[in-house]
Structure formats: C-alpha cells, structure tokens
C-alpha positions as CSV (number, residue, x, y, z in Angstrom):
1,M,3.0,-12.0,14.6
2,S,4.9,-11.1,11.5
3,I,8.6,-11.6,11.0
4,T,10.5,-8.8,9.4
5,T,12.3,-9.5,6.1
6,H,15.8,-8.0,6.2
7,R,17.0,-5.9,3.4
8,T,19.7,-8.1,1.9
9,S,20.5,-8.8,-1.7
10,T,18.8,-11.8,-3.2
11,P,21.4,-14.1,-4.8
12,P,20.9,-14.8,-8.5
13,L,18.7,-17.6,-9.7
14,H,20.7,-19.0,-12.5
15,G,18.8,-20.2,-15.5
16,R,16.6,-18.9,-18.2
17,V,12.9,-19.4,-19.0
18,E,11.5,-19.0,-22.4
19,R,8.9,-16.5,-23.5
20,G,8.1,-16.6,-27.1
21,S,11.3,-16.1,-29.2
22,G,13.0,-14.3,-26.3
23,G,13.7,-15.2,-22.7
24,E,13.5,-13.9,-19.2
25,E,15.8,-14.7,-16.3
26,L,14.1,-15.6,-13.1
27,G,17.1,-14.2,-11.3
28,E,16.3,-10.8,-12.7
29,I,12.7,-11.1,-11.6
30,A,13.9,-12.2,-8.1
31,R,16.2,-9.2,-7.8
32,D,13.5,-6.8,-8.9
33,L,11.1,-8.3,-6.4
34,E,13.7,-7.9,-3.7
35,R,14.2,-4.3,-4.7
36,M,10.5,-3.6,-4.4
37,H,9.6,-5.8,-1.4
38,G,12.7,-6.7,0.6
39,W,11.7,-4.3,3.3
40,R,8.3,-5.7,3.9
41,E,7.2,-8.2,6.5
42,W,6.5,-11.8,5.8
43,H,5.0,-14.1,8.4
44,W,7.2,-17.1,7.7
45,W,10.5,-15.4,7.2
46,P,13.2,-15.9,8.1
47,D,11.8,-18.9,9.9
48,A,8.7,-19.3,12.1
49,H,8.2,-22.3,14.3
50,P,7.5,-25.4,12.1
51,F,4.2,-26.2,13.9
52,E,3.0,-22.5,13.6
53,V,3.8,-22.7,9.9
54,I,1.7,-25.9,9.5
55,V,-1.2,-24.5,11.5
56,G,-1.1,-21.3,9.4
57,A,-0.9,-23.3,6.1
58,I,-4.1,-25.2,7.1
59,L,-6.0,-22.2,8.4
60,V,-5.3,-20.0,5.3
61,Q,-7.2,-22.4,3.1
62,N,-10.0,-20.4,1.5
63,T,-9.5,-17.2,3.5
64,A,-7.3,-14.2,3.7
65,W,-4.1,-14.2,5.9
66,A,-5.5,-11.3,8.0
67,N,-8.2,-13.7,9.3
68,V,-5.6,-16.4,10.0
69,E,-3.5,-13.9,12.0
70,R,-6.5,-13.4,14.3
71,A,-6.8,-17.1,14.9
72,L,-3.1,-17.5,15.4
73,D,-3.1,-14.7,18.0
74,L,-5.8,-16.7,19.9
75,L,-3.8,-19.9,19.7
76,R,-0.7,-18.1,20.8
77,A,-2.5,-16.6,23.8
78,A,-3.7,-20.1,24.7
79,D,-0.1,-21.3,24.5
80,V,-0.8,-24.1,22.0
81,L,0.6,-22.6,18.8
82,T,4.0,-24.2,19.1
83,H,3.0,-27.2,21.2
84,P,1.1,-30.0,19.2
85,D,0.6,-32.0,22.4
86,R,-1.2,-29.0,24.1
87,M,-3.4,-28.4,21.0
88,A,-4.3,-32.1,20.9
89,A,-5.4,-31.9,24.6
90,L,-8.0,-29.2,23.7
91,S,-11.6,-30.2,23.4
92,Q,-13.1,-29.9,20.0
93,D,-15.2,-26.9,21.0
94,E,-12.1,-25.2,22.5
95,L,-10.2,-25.7,19.3
96,E,-13.0,-24.5,17.1
97,Q,-13.5,-21.3,19.1
98,L,-9.8,-20.5,18.9
99,I,-9.6,-20.8,15.2
100,R,-13.1,-19.4,14.5
101,P,-11.7,-16.1,12.9
102,S,-10.2,-18.1,10.1
103,G,-13.6,-19.2,8.8
104,Q,-14.8,-22.8,8.1
105,Y,-13.6,-23.4,11.6
106,R,-15.3,-26.8,12.1
107,Q,-13.8,-28.2,9.0
108,K,-10.4,-26.7,9.8
109,A,-10.5,-28.1,13.3
110,K,-11.0,-31.5,11.8
111,K,-8.0,-30.9,9.5
112,L,-5.9,-29.9,12.4
113,R,-7.0,-33.0,14.3
114,A,-6.0,-35.2,11.3
115,F,-2.5,-33.5,11.3
116,L,-2.1,-34.0,15.0
117,A,-2.9,-37.7,14.6
118,L,-0.2,-37.8,11.8
119,I,2.3,-36.2,14.2
120,D,1.4,-38.7,16.9
121,G,1.7,-41.6,14.5
122,H,5.3,-40.6,13.7
123,G,6.4,-40.2,17.2
124,G,6.4,-36.4,17.1
125,L,6.7,-33.4,14.8
126,D,10.5,-33.6,14.4
127,P,10.5,-37.3,13.2
128,L,7.7,-36.5,10.8
129,L,9.4,-33.5,9.2
130,A,12.7,-35.5,9.1
131,L,11.2,-37.9,6.5
132,P,12.9,-37.6,3.1
133,P,11.1,-34.9,1.0
134,T,9.4,-37.2,-1.5
135,E,8.2,-39.5,1.3
136,L,7.1,-36.5,3.4
137,R,5.1,-35.0,0.5
138,A,3.4,-38.3,-0.2
139,T,2.5,-38.7,3.5
140,L,1.1,-35.2,3.7
141,L,-1.0,-35.6,0.6
142,A,-2.4,-38.8,2.1
143,T,-3.6,-36.9,5.1
144,W,-7.1,-35.6,5.1
145,G,-7.3,-31.8,4.5
146,I,-3.8,-31.5,3.0
147,G,-3.7,-30.6,-0.7
148,K,-0.7,-29.9,-2.9
149,E,-0.3,-26.2,-2.1
150,T,-0.5,-26.9,1.7
151,A,1.9,-29.8,1.4
152,D,4.5,-27.8,-0.5
153,S,4.2,-24.9,1.9
154,I,4.9,-27.3,4.8
155,L,7.9,-28.8,2.9
156,L,9.4,-25.4,2.1
157,Y,8.6,-23.4,5.3
158,A,8.2,-26.0,8.0
159,A,10.5,-28.9,7.0
160,R,12.8,-26.3,5.3
161,Y,13.4,-28.5,2.2
162,P,14.3,-26.7,-1.1
163,G,11.2,-26.6,-3.3
164,F,8.5,-24.2,-4.4
165,I,4.8,-23.5,-4.2
166,V,2.2,-22.9,-6.9
167,D,-0.7,-20.7,-6.2
168,A,-2.9,-18.1,-7.8
169,Y,-0.3,-15.4,-7.1
170,L,2.4,-17.2,-9.0
171,I,0.1,-18.0,-11.9
172,R,-1.1,-14.4,-12.0
173,L,2.4,-12.8,-12.0
174,F,4.1,-15.3,-14.4
175,S,1.1,-15.2,-16.8
176,R,1.2,-11.4,-16.9
177,L,4.9,-11.6,-17.6
178,G,4.2,-14.1,-20.4
179,I,6.3,-16.9,-19.0
180,G,5.4,-20.5,-18.1
181,P,2.4,-22.5,-19.2
182,V,0.2,-19.4,-19.6
183,G,-3.5,-20.3,-19.8
184,S,-3.1,-23.4,-17.7
185,T,-4.5,-23.7,-14.2
186,S,-2.9,-27.1,-13.5
187,Y,-0.8,-27.1,-10.4
188,D,1.4,-29.9,-11.7
189,E,2.1,-28.1,-15.0
190,W,3.1,-24.9,-13.3
191,M,5.2,-26.7,-10.7
192,D,7.0,-28.8,-13.4
193,W,7.8,-25.7,-15.4
194,T,8.9,-23.6,-12.4
195,T,11.1,-26.2,-10.8
196,A,12.7,-26.9,-14.2
197,N,13.7,-23.3,-14.6
198,L,14.7,-22.5,-11.0
199,H,18.3,-23.8,-11.2
200,T,19.0,-23.6,-7.5
201,T,18.6,-25.8,-4.5
202,D,19.2,-22.9,-2.0
203,R,16.2,-23.3,0.3
204,D,16.5,-19.9,1.8
205,L,16.6,-18.3,-1.6
206,L,13.6,-20.2,-2.8
207,A,11.7,-19.4,0.4
208,R,12.4,-15.7,0.0
209,F,11.6,-15.6,-3.7
210,R,8.3,-17.3,-3.1
211,A,7.5,-14.9,-0.3
212,E,8.2,-11.9,-2.5
213,I,6.0,-13.3,-5.3
214,V,3.1,-13.3,-2.8
215,L,4.0,-9.8,-1.5
216,H,4.2,-8.4,-5.0
217,C,0.7,-9.8,-5.9
218,K,-0.8,-8.5,-2.7
219,F,0.6,-4.9,-3.0
220,L,1.3,-4.3,-6.7
221,C,0.3,-7.0,-9.2
222,R,-3.2,-7.0,-7.8
223,K,-6.0,-9.0,-9.5
224,N,-8.4,-6.2,-10.4
225,T,-6.5,-3.0,-9.8
226,P,-2.8,-3.6,-10.5
227,K,-0.4,-0.8,-9.6
228,C,1.7,-1.1,-12.7
229,A,3.2,2.4,-12.5
230,E,5.0,1.4,-9.3
231,C,6.4,-1.9,-10.7
232,V,9.9,-2.2,-12.0
233,L,8.8,-5.3,-13.9
234,L,6.6,-3.2,-16.2
235,P,9.1,-3.0,-19.1
236,R,9.0,-6.8,-19.4
237,C,5.3,-7.3,-18.7
238,P,3.2,-7.8,-21.8
239,G,0.2,-8.5,-19.6
240,S,0.1,-5.1,-18.0
241,P,-2.9,-3.0,-18.9
242,F,-0.7,0.1,-18.3
243,K,2.2,-0.8,-20.5
244,E,2.7,2.9,-21.3
245,S,3.1,3.8,-17.7
246,R,6.6,4.4,-16.2
247,P,7.6,2.6,-13.0
248,S,8.0,5.1,-10.2
249,V,9.4,2.8,-7.5
250,A,12.3,4.3,-5.5
251,A,15.2,2.6,-3.9
252,G,13.2,2.2,-0.7
253,G,10.6,0.0,-2.4
254,A,7.1,0.1,-3.7
255,T,4.3,1.4,-1.4
256,G,1.1,-0.1,-2.7
257,S,-1.6,-1.3,-0.3
258,P,-2.5,-5.0,-0.1
259,E,-5.4,-6.5,-2.1
C-alpha cells in the first residue's frame, strides 16, 4: 500500500553547500524535487504505521521495493503487519513464507525475529521508539541485521525524529550535482556533510526531502539511463551526460518511469 504525497510547497532548507568556488542551496534542490515529484506516491509518507516502516526497512535490504510490497501485502493479509505480538506468534516457517517475495527470506526472518526480541526487551514498540535518538540509534545498531541505513530509516520514518539517510540514491544525485564528498562511498562522510548543510530540524521537511531524492533517482536520475531532459536540476548538474539538453518538465511534474 502506498501513501499519496500531497502537492504542497516544500519549505526552504536554509543553508548553503559548497561546490568548487560556487555554492548550491539545498533548499533550491528541495523545491525543484517537490516541483518534479510532489505528486508521486511514497510508501512512508505522510506517515505509515511505525512497525510497518520497520518491517519494510528490514525487508528492503538487497532488493527492490516492488518485491517488498508483495511481502507486505501478504503480512497485511495475515493481519500481522501492524502487530508485533502477532508476528512474534508466527512459526518460523509461516514468517518465512509470508516474506518470501522480498528475497533472502530466511535471513530476513531471523532479522525480524531479532527486532521482535528487541521490542519485547523494551516492553513494547512505543517504549523502544521513545528512547532518545542517540540511544535509540546505538540500540538499533547493536541489533543483529540492523545497519546504519536501516537504523536511520527507523529513526526518521518510524520514531519520527529529525535526521537523514544516506544511500546510493543520495550519493548518485549529489555526486552528479558536484556537491558533498564526491568520490567517497563512506556512509559517515556523506552523513556528516549532509547533516552539516541541512540547517533545519523540521522532521516532516527532512522526511519529505529524503523521499523525493529517492523518487528522483528512481524516475529521472537513473543509474544507467538518466532522463536529464526532463530534469529541472539540469542547469546546475555538471555530472549530466546530457548537459546540452533542455529540461522539459511541466508544472504537473516529470513523467519518467522507475529504474
């Protein structure tokens, strides 16, 4: 199930980021992404159930979201997607079969079991997510199967703390724009740079900006076949192989198909 993003104006992200001798405002990038993708659907916006977010964040590891959606549909039909206690009551075989479409289902079932044990150890999901953000992140990272990207997804979209997420999409987009620690694949370097230049603590704004980065890279700033002619970021994108093209995006948004 997807949640529709409403066409509202994205508030400005105040602050500048350096690119060579000039600079780019992340606020301008956010507004351009909203113009292109504000009408699209995003599965965690405005807010999905926290446990559904967590399950999705675990299942999406090493697979496409379309595969996760199939698994979530099965979990939803079994009435366990928003009930950790009901999921915990499933047999291992039952859980594995429900999440099988997401791939690596045996490993992911174990990861879900580890998270369910974490919930139980804290007296429920709400007390766990109520931990202070620094403590919650450390607790998540100490849990088997939870890495930095998954932990930060949980913080932003399930616990609803202000923050951000680094992934291949962010690195691709910002690298093509020539901003940030271009050439690095370090999660921590990109996170440090991004959070230093996102001068806002508005959680909803950060969640929306992050969502539209993903949507942009799925539909336009694709890895192998970018649709640069439809991108309003083209004039400021030195990494575009089609710099001479003109963006043709209309007020209704870009139309590219996902990659």
